[in-house]
C-alpha angles and dihedrals in degrees: 000000000000121000115252120235117229126210111183113213116240090206089080096048123115103254092193087063102024098143092057092048091050092047089056091049090049090053094046131083091255113138100204141006113239116215122191116201111194128185104191089242108070089033128023095248141062119223121174139316137222098279089064094039094054087059091047092049091054092052100042119090091184124089111263118248102193118194115191112205092182143105116260096010090176089077090071103045092111094050092048091049091050089061088066091251120184097196131018115201124197132183121255087217093055099050120078090183101034098167091054092050092049090052091049091052091051092046088056089059100256133116114254126232133177126205128211123205117227094264096047112095122230092237089074088077096054094105096048106030093103090058096054132093093195143007119207116205113201108222090188131034105275122250108063138050125230098044126146118265116256106230094209087071089080090063090048091053090054091047092049092048089054092050093049092049093045094051095038089236117166093213119136120225115233125184127200128187135057093008111161140132091291099048100034097073090049091052092048091050091050091056108269119154102187130034125199111209123184118160092019089065108027096042094046118111088235112029096186092052092047091053088050092052094047091048091052102046 
């Protein structure tokens, strides 16, 4: 069975000791670093802006997996690219002209991802799935860490896997929200490729060991 990719979520890091947390992630088996940018408009929370992220980008040795939970994410394509971002991820629900935004992200030299909120069905991506490098399924309502996993996500992962295979898309399936040692095996079995883990990693007594366990479920 394929190895799962792990993208620890910076949102759960200790920002009073950020350099130490990032050093542990750098030394771990984590594949990417997941960064949630929130604007307090699209989601009911504000996370961090580009002055902080420029510092994070310098410290991180992992490819940046940047998730914009904001309105009009296309306005910040240049700033996201300047961080050295590997993949820029925007919400289906936030983009009136989604195809155009995906093309702009790719033209900037990044991989393009699209996120679906829990209540948005997978079928909404049928006309663009072949253009995408990744689809992120939210398994909690976006905005806050530490929420309980929504079980219906497992069915959505299976539906998305079927859509990807039917259209011969190369998109990876990423899942964010409530990922831990209990839910991770279920998500892998359903067809997920990448797991975003926040509290499960950053609140663990041994972050490096927790990453190892999640990578080897």
